[in-house]
C-alpha positions in Angstrom: -35.7 71.5 137.8 -35.6 75.2 138.7 -34.1 77.0 141.6 -37.4 77.1 143.5 -37.8 73.3 143.3 -34.2 72.8 144.5 -34.8 75.3 147.5 -38.1 73.5 148.3 -36.2 70.1 148.4 -33.7 71.6 150.7 -36.2 72.8 153.1 -38.0 69.5 153.1 -34.8 67.6 153.7 -33.9 69.9 156.6 -37.2 69.1 158.3 -37.0 65.3 157.8 -36.1 62.9 160.6 -33.2 60.5 160.1 -35.3 57.6 159.0 -37.3 59.5 156.4 -34.1 61.0 155.1 -32.4 57.7 154.6 -35.5 56.2 153.1 -35.9 58.8 150.5 -32.2 58.6 149.5 -32.5 54.7 149.1 -35.9 54.9 147.3 -34.8 57.5 144.9 -31.5 55.7 144.0 -33.4 52.5 143.6 -36.1 54.1 141.4 -33.5 55.8 139.2 -31.7 52.6 138.7 -34.8 50.7 137.7 -36.1 53.4 135.4 -32.8 54.4 133.9 -33.3 52.8 130.6 -36.8 54.5 130.3 -35.8 58.0 131.5 -34.5 60.9 129.3 -31.0 62.2 130.2 -32.6 65.4 131.9 -34.8 63.3 134.0 -32.0 61.2 135.3 -30.2 64.5 136.1 -33.2 65.6 138.1 -33.2 62.5 140.1 -29.5 62.8 140.8 -30.0 66.5 141.8 -32.6 65.3 144.3 -30.4 62.6 145.7 -27.5 65.1 146.0 -29.7 67.5 148.0 -30.7 64.8 150.5 -27.1 63.5 150.6 -25.8 66.9 151.5 -28.3 67.1 154.3 -27.3 63.8 155.6 -23.7 64.8 155.4 -24.4 68.1 157.4 -26.1 66.0 160.1 -23.2 63.6 160.5 -20.8 66.6 160.6 -22.7 68.3 163.3 -22.8 65.1 165.4 -19.0 64.5 164.9 -17.7 66.8 167.5 -20.2 66.2 170.4 -20.5 62.4 170.1 -16.8 61.3 170.8 -16.9 58.4 173.2 -13.7 56.5 174.2 -11.8 58.2 171.4 -14.3 57.2 168.6 -16.1 59.8 166.6 -19.7 59.2 165.5 -19.8 59.2 161.7 -16.1 58.5 161.3 -15.3 55.4 163.3 -18.8 54.0 163.6 -22.3 54.6 162.9 -24.6 52.9 165.6 -28.1 53.9 164.4 -29.6 56.5 162.2 -31.6 57.8 165.1 -28.7 57.9 167.7 -29.2 61.2 169.4 -26.3 61.1 171.8 
C-alpha cells in the first residue's frame, strides 16, 4: 500500500458517519481473521494498516467529544459510551 492509498483511506474515514466507520472496522477485522491462513504477510499488513487508519479516526472523534460531553461528572468516551451516533 502506497502513501496515496493511505491518504485516500484517511479521507474516506474522515467523511464516514459513526455507523459506517464502526462497520468497516468490524468487517475488516473479521475478514482478516477468516482469511489469515490464506493471505500473505504483506496482505495481512495492508489489512492491519487499513484497520489502524479507521481506528485512528474513531479515536479522534471520541477525543473531540470528550470535552464537550461531560454530564454529571462523566465523560463521554471515558466513563461510558451510550451510542455510536450520540451527538450531544
